[in-house]
Structures are given as structure tokens and as C-alpha cells.
C-alpha positions as CSV (number, residue, x, y, z in Angstrom):
1,M,113.9,89.9,55.9
2,L,112.2,92.0,58.7
3,R,115.0,92.5,61.7
4,L,113.3,94.2,65.4
5,E,115.5,96.2,67.4
6,F,114.9,98.1,71.1
7,D,115.7,101.4,70.9
8,R,115.1,103.8,73.6
9,G,111.9,102.2,75.1
10,T,110.5,101.8,71.7
11,I,110.6,98.8,68.8
12,L,112.5,99.9,65.5
13,V,111.2,97.7,62.7
14,H,113.9,97.4,60.2
15,G,112.8,96.7,56.3
16,D,110.7,97.6,53.2
17,R,108.5,100.4,53.7
18,D,106.1,99.3,51.7
19,H,106.2,95.8,53.0
20,V,105.8,96.8,57.0
21,D,103.0,99.6,56.0
22,A,101.0,96.2,54.5
23,L,101.7,94.2,57.6
24,S,99.6,97.1,59.8
25,L,101.7,96.1,62.6
26,P,100.6,97.2,66.5
27,G,101.5,100.6,67.4
28,C,103.8,101.3,64.6
29,A,103.9,104.3,62.8
30,F,106.8,105.5,60.3
31,D,109.8,107.4,62.1
32,R,110.9,109.9,59.3
33,R,113.8,110.5,61.5
34,V,115.4,107.2,61.2
35,A,113.3,106.1,57.9
36,L,112.0,102.9,59.8
37,H,108.4,102.1,61.6
38,R,108.5,102.0,65.1
39,A,106.3,101.4,68.0
40,P,105.7,101.9,72.0
41,A,108.0,98.4,73.4
42,R,105.0,97.2,74.8
43,H,103.2,96.3,71.8
44,Y,106.4,94.2,71.1
45,R,104.0,90.7,72.0
46,E,101.6,92.0,69.5
47,I,104.3,92.4,67.1
48,I,106.0,89.4,67.4
49,T,102.3,87.2,67.3
50,R,101.0,89.1,64.3
51,L,104.4,88.2,62.5
52,N,104.3,84.1,63.7
53,D,100.7,84.3,62.4
54,R,101.3,85.5,59.2
55,G,104.5,83.2,58.9
56,I,106.6,86.7,57.9
57,P,110.2,85.7,58.2
58,H,111.9,87.9,60.8
59,Q,114.9,88.6,63.0
60,D,114.2,89.5,66.8
61,D,117.0,91.4,67.8
62,A,114.9,94.0,70.0
63,R,114.6,91.5,73.4
64,S,117.8,90.6,75.5
65,Y,116.6,88.3,78.3
66,G,116.6,84.7,78.3
67,K,115.3,81.8,80.1
68,L,115.8,81.1,83.4
69,D,116.0,78.6,86.2
70,L,113.8,80.0,89.3
71,S,113.4,77.0,91.6
72,F,111.9,77.7,95.1
73,Q,114.2,77.3,98.3
74,S,111.3,76.5,100.7
75,D,108.8,73.6,100.3
76,R,106.1,76.4,101.5
77,S,102.5,75.7,99.8
78,P,100.2,77.7,98.6
79,F,96.7,78.3,99.4
80,P,93.8,77.7,97.2
81,Y,93.4,81.4,96.4
82,Q,96.5,81.6,95.4
83,Q,96.7,78.6,93.0
84,E,93.6,80.2,91.2
85,A,95.8,83.5,91.0
86,V,98.4,82.2,89.3
87,D,96.2,79.9,87.0
88,A,94.0,82.9,86.0
89,W,97.0,84.8,85.0
90,W,98.4,82.5,82.9
91,K,95.3,81.7,81.4
92,A,94.8,85.3,80.3
93,G,98.2,84.8,78.5
94,G,100.5,86.1,81.6
95,R,99.2,89.1,81.7
96,G,96.4,90.8,84.0
97,I,96.0,92.4,87.4
98,V,95.9,90.3,90.8
99,V,93.5,92.2,93.2
100,L,94.2,90.4,97.1
101,P,93.5,92.0,100.5
102,T,96.8,93.7,102.2
103,G,98.7,90.4,104.3
104,A,96.9,87.6,101.7
105,G,99.9,87.2,100.1
106,K,100.2,89.0,96.8
107,T,104.0,88.7,96.7
108,F,104.3,84.8,97.1
109,V,101.5,85.0,93.9
110,A,104.1,87.0,92.1
111,L,106.7,84.7,93.0
112,M,104.7,81.7,91.9
113,C,104.2,83.4,88.5
114,M,108.1,84.2,88.1
115,A,108.6,80.6,88.5
116,R,106.2,79.7,85.7
117,V,107.4,82.5,83.4
118,Q,111.1,81.6,84.2
119,R,112.3,84.6,82.0
120,G,114.1,87.6,83.3
121,T,112.0,89.8,85.6
122,L,111.4,93.4,86.9
123,V,109.8,93.7,90.3
124,V,108.8,97.6,90.3
125,V,107.7,98.9,93.4
126,P,106.5,102.7,94.7
127,T,109.2,102.9,98.2
128,I,112.6,102.2,99.2
129,D,111.0,100.1,101.8
130,L,109.1,98.1,99.7
131,M,112.0,97.6,97.4
132,Q,114.4,96.1,100.2
133,Q,111.5,93.8,101.5
134,W,111.0,92.2,97.9
135,Y,115.0,92.0,97.6
136,G,115.0,90.1,101.0
137,V,111.8,87.6,99.5
138,I,113.1,86.8,96.3
139,S,116.6,85.9,97.5
140,S,115.1,83.8,100.7
141,Q,113.0,82.1,98.0
142,F,115.2,81.9,94.9
143,D,119.1,80.9,94.2
144,T,119.4,84.1,92.3
145,E,121.4,87.1,92.7
146,V,118.7,90.2,92.7
147,G,119.9,93.9,91.1
148,L,118.4,96.5,92.9
149,I,117.6,100.0,90.8
150,G,116.6,103.3,93.3
151,G,117.4,104.4,96.5
152,G,121.4,105.2,95.2
153,Y,121.4,101.5,93.7
154,Y,121.8,100.8,89.9
155,D,122.7,97.3,90.0
156,I,120.8,95.0,87.0
157,E,120.6,91.6,87.2
158,P,118.1,88.8,85.5
159,V,116.1,89.2,88.5
160,S,115.7,93.1,89.8
161,V,113.3,95.4,91.8
162,S,113.2,99.2,90.9
163,T,111.5,101.8,92.1
164,Y,108.8,103.3,89.9
165,D,110.7,106.5,90.0
166,S,114.0,104.5,89.0
167,A,112.1,102.9,86.4
168,Y,110.2,105.7,84.7
169,L,114.0,107.2,84.4
170,H,116.0,104.5,83.4
171,M,113.4,101.3,81.4
172,E,114.0,103.1,77.8
173,R,117.6,101.7,78.5
174,F,116.8,98.8,80.4
175,G,113.2,97.7,79.5
176,H,114.4,94.8,76.7
177,Q,116.0,93.2,79.1
178,F,113.0,91.8,81.0
179,G,110.9,88.9,79.9
180,L,108.5,90.0,83.5
181,V,107.4,92.6,84.7
182,V,105.7,93.0,87.6
183,F,103.7,96.2,89.2
184,D,103.6,95.9,92.5
185,E,100.5,98.6,94.0
186,C,99.9,99.2,90.6
187,H,97.3,101.5,91.4
188,H,100.2,104.3,91.1
189,L,100.7,103.1,87.4
190,P,98.1,105.6,86.0
191,G,100.2,108.8,87.6
192,P,101.7,110.7,84.4
193,S,104.9,110.2,84.3
194,Y,104.8,106.1,86.0
195,L,102.4,105.0,82.9
196,M,105.6,105.9,80.8
197,T,107.3,102.8,82.2
198,S,105.1,100.4,81.0
199,D,105.0,102.1,77.4
200,L,109.3,101.4,77.5
201,S,109.0,98.1,78.2
202,L,108.7,95.3,76.1
203,A,107.8,92.3,78.6
204,P,105.7,90.1,76.8
205,Y,104.9,89.2,80.7
206,R,102.6,91.4,83.0
207,L,101.4,91.2,86.5
208,G,99.9,93.6,88.5
209,L,99.1,93.5,91.8
210,T,97.2,95.4,94.6
211,A,94.6,95.4,97.4
212,T,93.0,98.4,96.1
213,L,92.2,98.6,92.5
214,E,90.1,101.7,91.9
215,R,91.6,105.6,92.1
216,E,89.9,108.7,93.1
217,D,89.9,109.9,89.3
218,G,89.3,106.6,87.8
219,A,92.5,106.5,85.9
220,E,92.4,102.3,86.9
221,S,90.9,102.2,83.6
222,L,94.1,102.3,82.1
223,L,95.6,99.3,83.4
224,R,94.0,97.7,81.1
225,E,96.1,98.5,78.0
226,A,99.6,98.6,80.2
227,I,99.1,95.3,82.5
228,G,95.9,93.6,81.3
229,D,92.3,93.0,82.7
230,T,92.0,91.8,86.2
231,V,92.4,88.1,86.3
232,Y,91.6,87.4,89.6
233,R,90.2,89.6,93.0
234,Q,89.5,88.7,96.1
235,E,87.6,90.7,99.1
236,I,88.7,91.0,102.8
237,R,85.3,89.3,103.9
238,S,86.1,86.4,101.9
239,L,89.3,85.5,103.6
240,S,88.6,87.1,106.9
241,G,88.5,84.4,109.5
242,E,90.4,81.7,107.6
243,Y,93.3,83.2,105.3
244,L,93.0,86.5,107.4
245,S,92.5,87.2,110.6
246,G,89.0,87.6,111.7
247,Y,87.7,91.7,112.6
248,E,85.5,94.2,113.5
249,T,85.0,98.0,113.1
250,I,84.2,100.6,115.5
251,K,83.0,103.6,114.6
252,I,83.3,106.3,117.7
253,S,81.5,109.1,117.6
254,V,82.9,112.7,119.6
255,R,81.2,115.8,120.0
256,L,83.1,118.9,119.8
257,S,83.7,121.0,122.7
258,P,81.3,124.5,123.0
259,E,85.4,126.5,122.2
260,E,85.9,124.1,119.6
261,R,82.2,124.3,117.7
262,T,82.7,128.0,117.5
263,E,86.0,128.2,116.2
264,Y,85.4,125.6,113.9
265,Q,82.0,127.0,112.7
266,E,83.6,130.3,112.1
267,A,86.5,129.2,110.2
268,R,84.4,126.7,107.8
269,N,81.7,129.5,107.2
270,I,84.9,131.5,105.8
271,Y,86.0,128.8,103.5
272,R,82.6,127.5,102.2
273,A,81.7,131.4,101.2
274,F,84.7,131.3,99.4
275,L,83.8,128.4,97.5
276,D,80.3,129.8,97.1
277,S,82.0,132.7,95.6
278,Q,84.4,131.3,93.5
279,R,81.6,128.5,92.5
280,I,83.8,125.5,93.3
281,A,82.6,122.4,94.1
282,L,85.4,121.1,95.8
283,S,83.9,116.8,95.1
284,G,84.0,117.5,92.1
285,P,86.3,116.9,88.8
286,G,89.2,119.1,89.9
287,G,88.0,120.8,92.4
288,W,91.0,121.2,94.6
289,V,93.3,122.3,92.6
290,R,90.8,124.8,91.5
291,F,90.0,126.0,95.1
292,L,93.8,125.9,95.7
293,A,94.7,128.1,92.6
294,A,91.8,130.6,93.7
295,T,93.3,130.7,96.8
296,S,96.7,131.8,95.5
297,R,95.1,134.8,94.0
298,S,94.2,136.9,96.3
299,E,94.0,138.2,100.1
300,E,90.5,136.5,100.9
301,G,91.6,133.4,99.1
302,R,94.5,133.0,101.5
303,R,92.5,133.9,104.8
304,A,89.9,131.1,103.0
305,F,93.1,128.4,102.9
306,T,93.8,129.4,106.5
307,A,90.1,128.7,107.4
308,Y,90.1,125.7,105.7
309,R,93.3,124.0,107.6
310,T,91.8,125.6,110.9
311,Q,88.6,123.6,110.9
312,K,89.9,120.3,109.3
313,A,93.0,120.6,112.0
314,I,89.9,121.3,115.1
315,A,87.7,118.4,113.7
316,Q,90.7,115.8,113.0
317,G,92.9,116.1,116.8
318,S,89.7,117.4,118.9
319,Q,90.4,117.2,122.7
320,A,87.2,114.4,122.6
321,K,89.1,112.3,120.2
322,L,92.5,112.3,122.5
323,R,90.3,111.4,125.8
324,V,89.2,108.8,123.8
325,L,92.5,107.7,121.9
326,E,93.9,107.8,125.9
327,R,90.8,105.4,127.0
328,L,91.5,102.8,124.1
329,I,95.6,102.9,125.1
330,R,94.5,101.8,128.7
331,Q,91.7,99.0,126.9
332,H,94.3,97.8,124.6
333,R,97.8,97.9,126.7
334,R,98.5,94.3,126.3
335,D,97.9,94.5,122.3
336,R,99.7,95.9,119.5
337,M,98.1,99.4,118.2
338,L,98.7,101.5,115.0
339,I,97.3,105.1,115.4
340,F,96.4,106.9,112.2
341,T,96.5,110.1,111.8
342,S,96.3,112.1,108.2
343,D,99.4,115.2,109.3
344,N,102.2,115.1,111.1
345,E,101.7,117.6,113.5
346,T,99.2,115.3,115.5
347,V,101.5,112.7,114.8
348,Y,104.1,114.7,117.3
349,R,101.4,115.8,119.5
350,I,100.0,112.3,120.2
351,S,103.6,111.5,120.5
352,R,104.7,113.5,123.2
353,R,101.7,113.2,124.9
354,F,101.4,109.9,125.4
355,L,105.0,109.1,124.9
356,V,104.0,106.5,121.8
357,P,107.3,106.2,119.0
358,A,106.4,108.2,115.7
359,I,107.3,107.4,112.2
360,T,106.3,110.3,109.2
361,H,108.0,111.1,105.9
362,Q,110.7,113.1,108.1
363,T,111.9,109.9,110.0
364,K,115.0,108.1,108.7
365,V,115.2,104.7,107.2
366,K,117.4,103.8,110.0
367,E,115.3,105.0,112.6
368,R,112.0,103.6,110.8
369,Q,113.7,100.6,110.7
370,D,115.0,100.3,113.8
371,I,110.8,101.2,115.6
372,L,109.4,99.1,113.3
373,A,111.2,96.1,114.8
374,A,110.7,97.0,118.0
375,F,106.9,97.1,117.5
376,N,107.4,93.7,115.9
377,A,108.8,92.3,118.9
378,G,106.6,93.8,121.5
379,R,108.8,96.0,122.5
380,Y,106.8,99.1,121.5
381,P,103.0,98.2,122.2
382,F,101.9,101.8,120.2
383,L,102.9,103.3,117.2
384,V,101.8,107.0,115.6
385,T,102.0,107.5,112.2
386,S,100.7,109.6,109.3
387,R,100.2,108.2,106.1
388,V,103.6,106.3,105.5
389,L,102.3,103.3,106.6
390,N,99.5,103.2,104.6
391,E,101.3,100.5,102.4
392,G,103.7,98.2,101.9
393,V,105.1,97.7,105.3
394,D,104.8,94.5,107.3
395,V,103.5,94.9,110.9
396,P,102.2,91.1,111.3
397,E,101.6,91.5,115.0
398,A,99.5,94.7,115.5
399,N,95.8,94.0,116.0
400,V,94.6,97.1,116.6
401,A,94.3,100.2,114.5
402,V,92.8,103.7,115.6
403,V,92.0,105.9,113.0
404,L,92.0,109.6,114.3
405,S,91.8,110.9,110.9
406,G,91.8,110.5,107.0
407,T,90.6,111.3,103.9
408,G,87.4,110.1,102.1
409,S,89.2,107.8,100.2
410,V,88.4,104.6,100.5
411,R,91.6,103.1,99.3
412,E,93.7,104.7,102.6
413,H,90.9,103.3,105.0
414,V,91.0,100.0,103.3
415,Q,94.7,100.0,103.3
416,R,94.9,100.7,106.9
417,L,92.3,98.3,108.0
418,G,95.0,95.8,105.8
419,R,97.9,96.4,108.6
420,I,96.1,95.1,111.2
421,L,94.8,91.7,109.6
422,R,98.0,89.5,108.1
423,R,97.0,86.2,110.2
424,V,98.3,84.9,113.8
425,E,97.1,82.0,115.6
426,G,94.6,83.3,117.6
427,K,94.5,87.5,116.8
428,H,91.9,89.1,116.4
429,A,91.8,92.7,115.0
430,V,89.9,95.7,115.8
431,L,89.7,99.1,113.9
432,Y,88.4,102.3,116.0
433,E,87.3,105.1,113.8
434,L,87.0,108.2,115.0
435,V,84.7,110.7,113.5
436,A,83.8,114.3,115.3
437,E,80.1,114.7,115.4
438,Q,78.4,117.2,113.1
439,T,81.7,118.1,110.8
440,G,83.0,117.0,107.4
441,E,84.2,114.4,109.1
442,E,81.2,112.5,109.0
443,Y,81.1,112.5,104.9
444,A,84.5,111.5,104.7
445,S,83.4,108.5,106.8
446,S,80.6,107.9,104.7
447,R,82.9,107.9,101.7
448,R,85.2,105.5,103.3
449,R,82.8,102.7,104.4
450,Q,81.5,102.3,100.9
451,H,84.2,99.4,100.7
452,S,82.3,96.0,100.7
453,A,84.8,95.2,104.5
454,Y,82.7,97.8,106.2
455,R,79.1,95.9,104.3
456,K,78.3,93.8,107.6
457,P,77.4,95.6,110.4
458,P,79.9,97.5,112.1
459,A,79.8,97.8,115.7
460,Q,78.8,101.3,116.8
461,E,79.7,103.3,120.2
462,N,79.4,106.8,120.6
463,A,81.6,109.1,122.3
464,T,80.6,112.3,124.3
465,C,83.5,112.4,126.7
């Protein structure tokens, strides 16, 4: 009789070598070190299915999870699209990716899947904040202990929440203890290290959650093997108004001052000349990495990198943008506004000038929690941040977003829009995008607006202050 064993993120198949060879079990290869066949743990389900289909007697010592009794502690009913998502996932064999906008209730979809599967579950998240958030939600919805793995915690329970970093470090030890693994913000998974998290888990049931599946490098294709196909998808536009707040996007073009224009053009000419001399296209594959490598090799390269940062800083934080921001703050003084920039220097500059609380990656966890609580309670009507609030933070009262600067990433822009779309009765959301005319920001803006959320005609306004 064959016997399956979990061994450091892999499945060992004990049995006669010729017999196992003849079965051609998925992912299996003979490991001469132990004289046994071995497969990445993610092939567990396929191996069991192959053995069962062929009626091959076997002893399964690989998995150590069992059935749970998870029942909701609240009588909350799902929205129709949430039920559709769970049904589609279950129909696909309990494997696949659900794509829903920020604020549309992806977490509740995961809870419904957990209740459907009734197996030990590991939820994997990108940040400590999200780990704590998931811990609170699961604890409130199910009468069960919830383990934490990450941020100084290593407490494994049948239902646990881990960061991607901790899952990568420890999955080879506990990858056999969970029948369902939920990858929240699963667009992070295709990273070189994180993808191993999927390989080291034998969970037969897998769920990926994201609002923005597509990656700049196209690596989302790797998710099919790690989690499964995209089984359900809804876009912002289809849920706006009924399940998400109605919204509008307003692009405000601003002009650099003559002094800023001169300094911008001089810096841009230096860095563009360097790109041409090195035959580097920043928009091409590996362009940014090649640029960084080239700038580190010579004094000319270092001048080019300084010039690149200078022209970018001028466009991102021009005086005209700050004047427009001041007007918007006055205009929306009774609203709840999030102000987004792409760098911490501009965050602190705005914080000092307008006496607005700031959150960056340097902000301590307790201070960040206090600021967000005060913002949600209305004690702080405005909040300025860089990229740390792009995902995984719940600010339901926010109804205005001002994007002073950012990358050309569609994901980043959609995530920022999503921060203000959580539905509250009577709420109408507005996203302002401030773009410096005749700069690289115009191209970045056009790239960001390729998402379907921006295909309805946006309101336009030109500011020349």
C-alpha cells in the first residue's frame, strides 16, 4: 500500500519505486537522497484524485487538518454578487480567484467560503494591519480561536491569519495543517519568494481575493497554477450606485511656473540624454532596473539620476498643485478627504503647510491606528499619505480623494479610488487627479485611466493658478 507523508512543504510517496513510476503521479519525481518519490505540496489534491480515480489503496498521512464547525454568529445576508462569487468558486472545485472592487465585501465572500468548506483555514495577507483586521472580523463572525502568524506572533490555530512574509518563512512547517488557504490581495503572490508559499501548502481548497488582478509585469498568469482560474469578477462601474457609492473623477491640469518649467526642462534634458546614450527605454522590460544599474556606474549616471528625481519632484509638488489643494480643502471642509502623494517628503510638506495629520511607512502602528480612528470618527477631516493606505485599510467615511502624484500603475490608481467607494447612505465620492501640464505626469495619467472605472466620461477642470 502506498503512503503519503508531508515533509517540509512536499509530499513524499512511500511505496515500490516501479509501481509509483507507473502511476505518473502529478508533480512527482524520484528523490535519490531519500529513495522516494517527492512532489511539491500543492500537488496533493491532484495526487489524491489520481489514486482515488484508479482505485489505488493508499494511506494518507500527509494532511493533519480535520473538519470544523464554523457557523456565522450574525444573521447578515450576502449581496447577490457575493453569493454568485461563492457559488462560482464552489462550482470550480473550491479553487480560484474572485475579483471584486475595494469596499465590495471580499472578506465576507471569504468567510462564506470558509463556512462552505468547514476545514482548517489559513488566511494570508500582505500587512500587519490587514492581519489584525482579519483577526477581528473572523473572531466576530465565528465562535473559534484565531491564530496569528507574523508581527511577533506565532500562534497556530485551526483558523489562522498570517502575513505573506511569515507564510513564506514557515509554510514548510505548517502547510499540512490547513485544508483551505485564502490569499488576500493575491496580486502580491507572484513575487519571487511569495509564490513558494503556494507550493509549500497542500491545501486542496484555494481562494484568491483582489480588486486589481493585473500586474505591470504580467506575472498574474502564475496565479492560475498557484490558486486557480478567475472564477468571478465584478468591476467598479457595475456595482457603483447600488452596492458601492456613486462617484465621479475630476482631472485638474495645472501649469508649472516659469521658474519651475525652466528647472524641470533642464533636469529632464539631462536624464533623457543619459537614457538615449545608454539606449535605455524606461517603459521597456527591465528598463527601470537597467537605468538604476547604469546610473550607479559613473558620475554622469549619478547626475542623471539626480536630474530624474529633480524633474519628478517639481512635477509632483508644484506650487500650482498646492494652491489647487488649498482650494479643494476649503471646498470640502465638511467632507472626509484623503490626500495621496508618491513620496514622503511631499506628505510632510503638505502636513506642515495645511496642519493635516500624515501617515507614511515611518508612522508607528499605534499612532497610525489612532489617526485612522480619529479620521473615521470625524475629528480629523483630512489625512495625507503616500502609498501605505493604497490597500488594506478601512476608511468607510472617506468620500473625497485628491491624488497629487503617483505612478502610472493602474492598480495604484484603482486602489486609491476604492478607498472612497465604501457605501454609506447618501454618500457621493469624488476623486481629483492633479496633473502637471507638459510633463511626464500626462503620460502616467493616461495609463492610469485605462481601467474600466474611468471609461465613463470624467468631469474636467483646468487650473492655471
